[in-house]
C-alpha positions as CSV (number, residue, x, y, z in Angstrom):
1,Q,-10.3,-26.1,-4.4
2,S,-10.2,-23.3,-1.9
3,V,-12.1,-23.4,1.3
4,F,-12.9,-19.9,2.6
5,R,-13.9,-19.0,6.1
6,G,-16.2,-16.0,6.7
7,V,-15.1,-12.4,7.1
8,G,-11.6,-11.3,8.3
9,I,-12.6,-7.9,9.7
10,Y,-16.0,-6.3,9.8
11,C,-16.2,-2.5,10.3
12,S,-19.7,-1.1,10.9
13,Q,-20.6,2.5,11.6
14,S,-17.1,3.6,12.6
15,D,-15.2,6.8,11.9
16,E,-11.5,7.5,12.4
17,L,-10.6,3.9,12.7
18,L,-7.2,2.6,11.6
19,V,-7.0,-0.8,10.1
20,E,-3.3,-1.3,9.7
21,Q,-0.7,-4.1,9.4
22,N,-3.1,-7.1,9.5
23,R,-2.8,-10.3,7.7
24,L,-6.2,-11.4,6.4
25,E,-6.0,-14.9,4.9
26,G,-8.4,-17.4,3.4
27,N,-11.6,-15.5,4.0
28,S,-14.6,-15.2,1.8
29,I,-14.3,-11.5,2.3
30,G,-11.1,-10.1,3.8
31,L,-12.6,-6.7,5.0
32,I,-16.1,-5.4,5.0
33,C,-16.7,-1.7,5.6
34,S,-20.4,-1.0,6.2
35,D,-21.1,2.7,6.6
36,S,-17.6,3.2,7.9
37,A,-14.7,5.5,7.1
38,P,-11.5,3.7,8.3
39,H,-8.0,4.3,7.1
40,I,-6.9,1.0,5.6
41,A,-3.1,0.7,5.2
42,R,-0.2,-1.8,5.1
43,N,-2.4,-4.9,5.3
44,E,-1.8,-8.2,3.7
45,F,-4.7,-9.9,1.9
46,V,-3.8,-13.5,1.0
47,G,-6.2,-16.0,-0.7
48,N,-9.4,-14.1,0.0
49,G,-12.4,-14.6,-2.2
50,T,-13.0,-10.8,-2.2
51,V,-10.4,-8.4,-0.7
52,L,-12.6,-5.4,0.3
53,Q,-16.4,-4.9,0.2
54,I,-17.9,-1.5,0.9
55,S,-21.5,-0.6,1.6
56,G,-23.6,2.1,3.3
57,K,-23.3,5.9,3.2
58,Q,-19.7,6.3,4.2
59,V,-16.6,4.9,2.4
60,P,-13.0,4.3,3.7
61,A,-11.0,7.5,4.2
62,Q,-8.0,5.9,2.6
63,V,-7.0,2.6,1.2
64,E,-3.2,2.6,0.6
65,L,0.0,0.5,0.6
66,N,-1.9,-2.8,1.0
67,A,-0.6,-6.0,-0.6
68,V,-2.9,-8.6,-2.2
69,Q,-2.0,-12.1,-3.2
70,A,-4.2,-14.7,-4.9
71,A,-7.6,-12.9,-4.6
72,G,-10.7,-13.8,-6.6
73,F,-12.1,-10.3,-6.5
74,L,-10.3,-7.1,-5.4
75,L,-12.8,-4.3,-4.4
76,E,-16.5,-4.2,-4.5
77,N,-18.0,-0.8,-3.9
78,K,-21.8,-0.9,-3.4
79,T,-22.1,2.8,-2.5
80,Q,-22.7,5.8,-4.8
81,T,-19.5,7.5,-3.5
82,E,-16.2,6.9,-5.3
83,V,-13.6,5.1,-3.2
84,G,-10.0,6.1,-3.5
85,A,-7.7,3.1,-3.3
86,F,-4.4,4.4,-4.5
87,N,-0.9,2.9,-4.3
88,N,-1.8,-0.7,-3.5
89,W,-0.3,-3.8,-4.9
90,W,-3.2,-5.8,-6.3
91,G,-1.3,-8.9,-6.9
92,E,-0.6,-8.2,-10.6
93,D,0.7,-5.3,-12.6
94,D,-1.7,-5.8,-15.5
95,E,-4.2,-3.0,-15.6
96,D,-6.9,-5.0,-17.4
97,W,-6.6,-7.8,-14.9
98,I,-7.0,-5.3,-12.0
99,E,-9.9,-3.4,-13.6
100,A,-11.8,-6.7,-14.3
101,R,-11.7,-7.4,-10.5
102,M,-13.1,-4.0,-9.4
103,Q,-16.8,-3.2,-9.1
104,G,-18.5,0.1,-8.6
105,A,-17.0,3.6,-8.3
106,V,-13.3,2.9,-7.5
107,Q,-10.3,5.1,-8.3
108,W,-7.4,2.6,-8.0
109,R,-4.7,4.3,-10.2
110,P,-1.9,4.9,-9.5
111,F,-1.1,1.5,-8.2
112,L,2.1,-0.2,-7.1
113,R,3.7,-2.4,-9.7
114,S,5.4,-4.6,-7.2
115,D,4.7,-6.0,-3.7
116,P,5.5,-3.3,-1.1
117,R,6.5,-6.0,1.3
118,T,9.6,-6.7,-0.8
119,L,10.7,-3.0,-0.6
120,P,12.2,-1.2,2.3
121,A,9.5,0.3,4.4
122,R,11.4,3.4,5.4
123,F,14.4,5.4,4.3
124,E,17.6,3.6,5.1
125,L,21.1,5.1,5.1
126,G,24.1,2.9,5.5
127,Q,27.6,3.5,6.8
128,N,30.1,4.7,4.2
129,Y,32.7,2.2,3.0
130,P,35.7,2.3,3.2
131,N,35.9,4.4,6.4
132,P,38.2,6.2,6.7
133,F,38.5,6.9,3.0
134,H,40.7,8.9,0.6
135,G,39.1,10.4,-2.5
136,R,36.1,8.0,-2.9
137,T,33.6,6.3,-0.6
138,L,30.4,4.4,-1.1
139,I,27.2,5.1,0.8
140,R,24.3,2.7,0.3
141,F,20.8,4.1,0.8
142,A,17.2,3.0,0.1
143,V,14.1,5.1,-0.4
144,G,11.2,3.6,1.5
145,V,8.1,2.6,-0.4
146,E,6.0,5.3,1.4
147,A,8.4,8.1,0.5
148,A,8.6,6.8,-3.1
149,V,4.8,6.7,-3.4
150,R,4.4,10.2,-2.0
151,A,7.1,11.6,-4.4
152,R,5.7,9.9,-7.5
153,G,6.1,12.1,-10.5
154,R,8.6,14.4,-8.6
155,N,12.4,14.2,-8.3
156,M,13.9,13.2,-5.0
157,E,17.2,14.6,-3.8
158,L,19.9,13.2,-1.6
159,E,22.5,15.6,-0.3
160,V,25.8,14.6,1.3
161,R,27.2,17.2,3.7
162,N,30.5,17.5,5.6
163,S,30.8,17.9,9.4
164,A,30.5,21.7,9.0
165,G,27.2,21.3,7.2
166,Q,28.5,22.3,3.7
167,R,27.1,20.4,0.8
168,V,29.6,18.0,-0.8
169,R,27.4,16.2,-3.3
170,R,23.8,16.3,-4.5
C-alpha cells in the first residue's frame, strides 16, 4: 500500500515560471497549477497519486519531455482551456492506458514511447576510430531526445566535411 505525502510543487497565479528538472516522488499530487502558466519540462514524477492537476483561468504554457513512473492518474485539467502536454513519457506506451488516466481537455499526442532519461539529452559526436585512418573510419553519434522530438516527422541530416569545409558524406 502506498503512503502519499501532500503536494510536490504548488504554483498559484504565476506567469513565465520555469518548472524544470525536479524529481517529484511519492506525493498525492506531484504538481498543482492553479491559475498559472508555467513551462513544465524535464521533470521526473515517480509514484505520485496524480502527476499534474490544473485549475483556474490559466493553463501551463508547455508540458514537455517529462518522465512519469508508477502514477495513479496522469493529468487532471479542471479548466475549460485545452492543455498541450506533448512529447512526455507517461510511463507506458499504450495509448488506451494513457487516455484512461487523463481528465478534461488535454492534447497529449504525440507522446514519447520510451523514457527520455534513458536517451542522450543532447547531440553527441564521438571521435573517429581508427585515427589516423586509411579508407574507412567509424564516427559514433547520438541525436538527443530534444532534437529528435523537434524533428519528428522530418528527416535529419548529418554531414561529414573535410578540413577545407567540403562535404565528404551526407
